[in-house]
C-alpha positions in Angstrom: 67.8 33.8 -96.8 70.0 30.7 -97.5 69.5 27.8 -95.0 72.2 25.2 -94.5 71.2 21.7 -93.6 74.6 20.6 -92.6 78.2 21.7 -92.0 79.6 20.4 -95.3 77.1 22.4 -97.4 78.1 25.6 -95.6 81.9 24.7 -95.9 81.6 24.1 -99.7 79.7 27.3 -100.4 82.0 29.3 -98.2 85.1 27.9 -99.9 83.7 28.8 -103.3 83.0 32.4 -102.1 86.5 32.6 -100.7 88.1 31.4 -103.9 86.2 34.1 -105.9 87.4 36.8 -103.5 91.0 35.5 -103.7 90.8 35.7 -107.5 89.7 39.3 -107.3 92.4 40.0 -104.7 95.2 38.5 -106.9 94.0 40.6 -109.9 94.1 43.8 -107.8 97.5 43.0 -106.4 98.9 42.3 -109.9 97.8 45.7 -111.1 99.3 47.3 -108.0 102.6 45.5 -108.5 102.8 46.5 -112.1 102.1 50.1 -111.4 104.7 50.2 -108.5 107.3 48.0 -110.2 107.1 45.3 -107.5 108.6 41.8 -108.1 105.5 39.7 -109.1 107.1 36.4 -108.5 108.1 37.1 -104.9 104.7 38.6 -104.2 102.8 35.6 -105.5 105.1 33.2 -103.6 104.3 35.0 -100.4 100.6 35.1 -101.1 100.5 31.4 -101.9 102.2 30.6 -98.6 99.7 32.8 -96.7 96.8 31.0 -98.5 98.3 27.6 -97.6 98.2 28.6 -93.9 94.6 29.8 -94.2 93.3 26.6 -95.9 95.3 24.5 -93.4 93.5 26.3 -90.6 90.1 25.7 -92.2 90.9 22.0 -92.7 91.9 21.7 -89.1 88.6 23.3 -88.0 86.6 20.9 -90.2 88.6 17.9 -88.8 87.9 19.0 -85.3 84.2 19.3 -86.1 84.2 15.7 -87.5 86.1 14.5 -84.3 83.5 16.3 -82.2 80.6 14.6 -84.0 82.3 11.2 -83.7 82.9 11.7 -80.0 79.2 12.6 -79.6 78.2 9.3 -81.4 80.4 7.3 -79.2 78.9 9.0 -76.2 75.5 7.9 -77.3 76.5 4.3 -77.1 77.9 4.3 -73.6 74.7 3.5 -71.8 74.4 0.0 -70.4 71.3 -2.1 -70.8 70.7 -2.3 -67.1 67.7 -1.9 -64.8 69.0 -0.7 -61.5 67.5 -0.5 -58.0 68.7 2.9 -56.8 68.8 2.1 -53.0 70.6 -1.3 -53.2 72.4 -0.6 -56.5 71.5 -4.1 -57.6 70.8 -4.6 -61.3 69.8 -6.9 -64.1 70.9 -6.9 -67.7 67.7 -6.7 -69.8 69.5 -7.3 -73.2 70.1 -11.0 -72.5 68.0 -14.0 -71.4 66.9 -13.9 -67.8 64.6 -15.8 -65.5 62.0 -14.8 -63.0 64.2 -16.4 -60.3 67.2 -14.2 -61.3 65.1 -11.0 -61.1 63.7 -11.9 -57.7 67.1 -12.8 -56.4 68.3 -9.3 -57.2 65.3 -7.2 -56.4 63.5 -9.4 -53.8 59.9 -10.6 -53.8 57.6 -8.6 -56.0 54.2 -7.2 -54.9 52.5 -9.4 -57.5 53.4 -12.0 -60.1 51.1 -12.8 -63.0 51.8 -15.8 -65.2 50.6 -17.5 -68.4 51.6 -21.1 -68.3 51.2 -22.1 -72.0 52.3 -20.6 -75.3 49.4 -19.1 -77.3 48.1 -20.4 -80.6 50.6 -18.3 -82.6 53.6 -19.8 -80.8 54.4 -16.8 -78.6 56.2 -17.6 -75.4 54.2 -17.5 -72.2 54.4 -14.2 -70.4 55.1 -13.3 -66.8 54.5 -9.9 -65.2 56.3 -8.8 -62.1 55.2 -5.7 -60.2 57.2 -3.8 -57.7 56.6 -0.4 -56.2 57.2 1.9 -59.1 58.2 -0.9 -61.5 56.6 -3.4 -63.9 58.6 -6.0 -65.7 57.1 -8.1 -68.5 58.8 -11.3 -69.6 58.0 -13.4 -72.7 59.7 -16.7 -72.0 63.2 -15.9 -70.8 63.4 -12.4 -72.4 62.2 -9.1 -71.0 59.8 -7.6 -73.5 58.9 -4.5 -71.5 59.9 -2.5 -68.5 58.0 0.5 -67.0 59.3 2.7 -64.3 57.1 5.2 -62.5 59.1 6.4 -59.5 62.7 7.4 -58.5 63.5 4.0 -56.9 64.6 2.6 -60.3 66.9 3.6 -63.1 67.2 2.4 -66.7 70.8 2.9 -67.7 71.5 6.5 -66.6 67.9 7.6 -66.5 65.3 7.8 -63.8 62.0 9.6 -63.0 62.7 13.3 -62.3 65.4 13.7 -64.9 65.1 16.4 -67.5 64.4 15.1 -71.0 67.3 17.2 -72.2 69.6 14.7 -70.4 68.2 11.9 -72.4 68.8 13.8 -75.6 72.5 14.0 -74.9 72.7 10.2 -74.7 70.1 8.8 -77.0 68.8 9.5 -80.5 65.1 10.0 -81.2 63.4 7.1 -82.9 61.5 7.6 -86.2 58.5 5.8 -84.8 56.0 8.1 -83.1 53.7 7.7 -80.1 51.0 10.0 -79.0 51.7 9.5 -75.3 55.5 8.9 -75.1 58.7 10.3 -76.6 60.6 7.4 -78.2 64.4 6.9 -78.5 66.7 4.3 -79.9 68.6 2.4 -77.2 72.1 1.0 -78.0 72.4 -2.7 -78.6 68.6 -3.2 -78.5 66.0 -3.6 -81.3 63.3 -2.0 -79.1 62.8 1.6 -78.0 63.3 3.6 -74.9 60.2 5.6 -74.0 59.5 8.4 -71.6 56.6 10.7 -70.6 57.3 14.2 -69.4 55.4 17.0 -67.5 55.2 20.7 -68.4 58.6 21.3 -66.8 60.2 18.8 -69.1 60.7 16.4 -66.2 60.4 12.7 -66.8 57.4 11.2 -64.9 57.5 7.7 -66.5 60.1 5.8 -68.6 60.8 2.4 -69.9 61.9 -0.1 -72.5 59.6 -1.8 -75.0 60.0 -4.9 -77.2 63.6 -5.4 -76.3 63.8 -8.8 -77.9 62.1 -8.1 -81.2 
């Protein structure tokens, strides 16, 4: 059995097969025309016009397929890099610089704040960890390096705990990098990855963003 890896491969092979069949068809019609004293020129002109209509239709279908793929790619870039509090609808943009004060002004006082006051020996920025109910935010300097969401009170872009992973697949592309505990996806406009963990029902039970500023 022949397996096709993409639409173009199928289209090219099908076109070759169609041309072979058309050649056989022309040969048969020529014999019929000769035997029945039919005007060959008029017959060929008519057949060429019919073939033109067929190929125009095929090209239109291929163009529509390309447009569909393009629209799908555009769709995959529509998600905003925002962490959203579901109840208040307040949000922060985690793709840009942000301070602890900005986060707390939007989401309120966290349950705990852990801080490292000095950069380490390798020059890494001091980190800050803010913990809310169902949410953990890790900052390195003035950039968010990781977000982890574990309940339905928070959303990352369009996604939250309880969503089916199939919803994520319609918006994001899988990352080449693998992880034993999480499924990884590319997130538009970020160098990091979107991660999620699912249960047996394919429902998301944990999700987040990792290494957004690297």
